Backbone bond lengths (Angstrom), bond angles and torsions (degrees), N, CA, C in turn:
res aa  C-N    CA-C-N  psi(-1)  N-CA   C-N-CA  omega(-1)  CA-C   N-CA-C  phi
1 X - - - 1.485 - - 1.488 108.15 -
2 X 1.310 114.26 133.17 1.472 118.07 179.28 1.490 110.49 -86.43
3 X 1.304 113.01 167.92 1.497 119.01 177.75 1.508 110.88 -60.36
4 X 1.236 119.31 -36.00 1.512 123.12 179.02 1.510 110.20 -68.02
5 X 1.318 117.49 -39.61 1.501 121.46 176.87 1.572 110.32 -66.17
6 X 1.351 117.73 -38.68 1.444 121.55 177.61 1.478 109.94 -62.03
7 X 1.321 118.46 -46.31 1.424 126.19 -178.59 1.526 109.20 -62.88
8 X 1.331 118.82 -43.61 1.415 122.50 178.64 1.521 113.10 -66.56
9 X 1.287 117.39 -36.71 1.460 121.92 175.96 1.526 110.60 -66.52
10 X 1.368 116.13 -41.91 1.493 119.63 -178.54 1.536 106.96 -67.16
11 X 1.334 117.17 -37.90 1.482 117.63 179.88 1.523 110.09 -66.12
12 X 1.309 118.58 -43.32 1.460 122.33 176.42 1.528 112.25 -57.01
13 X 1.265 114.73 -44.26 1.478 121.41 178.62 1.513 110.61 -64.76
14 X 1.316 119.28 -43.00 1.461 124.23 176.92 1.540 110.04 -62.07
15 X 1.346 116.53 -46.41 1.393 119.79 179.64 1.520 113.75 -62.10
16 X 1.325 113.98 -38.44 1.484 120.32 175.99 1.540 107.85 -64.92
17 X 1.290 118.44 -44.43 1.428 119.83 -177.54 1.537 109.88 -64.81
18 X 1.350 117.61 -42.03 1.456 120.96 179.56 1.543 109.42 -64.83
19 X 1.296 121.35 -38.07 1.437 123.89 175.58 1.556 110.68 -59.43
20 X 1.340 113.21 -45.11 1.479 119.39 -177.97 1.559 106.87 -63.58
21 X 1.297 118.45 -46.87 1.445 121.99 -176.06 1.554 108.06 -64.22
22 X 1.328 119.03 -42.46 1.477 121.13 177.37 1.537 110.86 -59.28
23 X 1.283 117.70 -40.83 1.426 122.73 177.90 1.521 113.11 -62.36
24 X 1.294 113.86 -47.56 1.478 121.90 176.08 1.566 111.59 -59.21
25 X 1.316 114.71 -42.37 1.446 121.36 -179.86 1.567 109.73 -65.60
26 X 1.284 115.71 -40.75 1.477 117.86 175.13 1.491 113.63 -62.83
27 X 1.332 114.14 -40.15 1.507 118.67 179.15 1.519 110.26 -67.11
28 X 1.296 117.55 -42.76 1.462 120.13 177.70 1.521 112.15 -63.07
29 X 1.321 116.64 -42.08 1.447 124.29 178.30 1.549 108.67 -57.85
30 X 1.301 115.30 -46.04 1.488 120.13 178.98 1.548 110.90 -58.00
31 X 1.311 114.60 -43.46 1.497 120.81 178.18 1.527 111.33 -63.00
32 X 1.332 113.77 -43.04 1.514 117.96 -179.74 1.518 111.19 -62.86
33 X 1.377 113.87 -40.97 1.493 118.90 179.69 1.542 108.83 -65.23
34 X 1.337 118.40 -44.88 1.435 121.60 179.50 1.518 111.31 -61.10
35 X 1.317 115.80 -45.66 1.481 117.76 179.69 1.526 111.43 -65.72
36 X 1.286 117.95 -35.16 1.505 121.26 177.95 1.554 109.57 -63.25
37 X 1.377 114.86 -42.15 1.504 118.13 174.65 1.477 111.97 -61.20
38 X 1.320 119.05 -43.31 1.414 121.21 177.44 1.577 112.58 -62.09
39 X 1.294 114.58 -43.24 1.418 118.47 178.81 1.557 111.05 -62.21
40 X 1.346 117.23 -39.53 1.462 120.49 176.52 1.501 112.04 -63.43
41 X 1.334 116.08 -40.70 1.492 120.72 178.19 1.535 109.64 -65.71
42 X 1.302 117.26 -43.70 1.496 122.10 -178.72 1.505 111.60 -64.54
43 X 1.377 113.58 -40.03 1.510 119.53 -179.69 1.585 109.55 -66.02
44 X 1.311 112.75 -39.77 1.460 116.46 177.95 1.479 114.45 -63.07
45 X 1.418 111.63 -45.12 1.455 118.11 179.92 1.576 109.96 -63.67
46 X 1.317 115.63 -40.72 1.463 120.90 -179.27 1.553 108.79 -61.92
47 X 1.325 119.58 -42.70 1.453 122.32 178.22 1.544 108.59 -61.72
48 X 1.317 115.42 -45.87 1.568 116.92 176.90 1.539 113.11 -58.96
49 X 1.354 115.41 -39.27 1.498 116.28 177.50 1.494 111.98 -67.28
50 X 1.332 115.78 -39.23 1.448 120.53 -178.96 1.517 110.96 -63.66
51 X 1.372 115.88 -42.36 1.447 120.50 178.60 1.565 109.52 -65.83
52 X 1.311 115.36 -41.65 1.480 119.73 176.72 1.508 113.57 -61.86
53 X 1.345 114.03 -42.37 1.486 118.79 178.64 1.539 110.79 -63.26
54 X 1.348 113.51 -43.99 1.484 116.82 179.59 1.538 109.37 -61.76
55 X 1.272 116.14 -42.11 1.490 118.78 178.74 1.517 111.93 -61.34
56 X 1.326 116.30 -43.87 1.457 121.05 -179.49 1.565 108.22 -65.61
57 X 1.306 116.05 -40.28 1.443 118.87 -179.24 1.553 110.57 -65.46
58 X 1.336 116.93 -37.49 1.466 119.68 178.88 1.490 107.68 -66.37
59 X 1.341 116.04 -41.21 1.467 116.60 -178.05 1.520 112.15 -63.97
60 X 1.323 118.43 -36.33 1.464 122.29 178.02 1.511 109.01 -68.48
61 X 1.300 119.43 -38.53 1.419 123.42 178.37 1.543 112.60 -62.72
62 X 1.272 115.46 -33.59 1.463 122.71 -175.98 1.518 113.03 -84.04
63 X 1.312 118.57 -11.46 1.442 122.57 -179.08 1.504 111.96 -75.93
64 X 1.252 122.29 139.59 1.429 122.09 178.78 1.555 110.35 -101.24
65 X 1.281 117.65 155.85 1.481 119.71 -178.20 1.507 112.10 -56.20
66 X 1.303 116.15 -30.46 1.478 121.13 179.72 1.484 114.01 -60.63
67 X 1.306 114.13 -30.32 1.483 119.17 178.46 1.498 116.05 -73.33
68 X 1.303 114.42 -17.82 1.484 119.61 -177.33 1.513 112.21 -78.77
69 X 1.299 115.15 140.34 1.470 120.78 175.41 1.534 106.72 -78.75
70 X 1.345 113.44 142.03 1.468 119.01 172.63 1.556 108.59 -60.06
71 X 1.319 117.73 152.36 1.446 120.59 -178.34 1.504 113.81 -60.59
72 X 1.358 120.18 -23.83 1.484 121.47 -174.28 1.529 112.25 -82.15
73 X 1.343 119.43 0.10 1.430 121.87 179.95 1.501 109.75 -89.07
């Protein structure tokens, strides 16, 4: 094998490695994007639950004892 052939083989191997790394990077990027979308959805749901909990808490605070049914009902 000549020096030129060795260099060509090394270049082919490097190009193959670069293609593999690019593919893996694209896959990881897709996962990161998907996870970010899930985090956004979960954050939105958490905010809705927090607002709902605050609303329910305020409703409980505004109720008077007269509104409560006795335990024997």
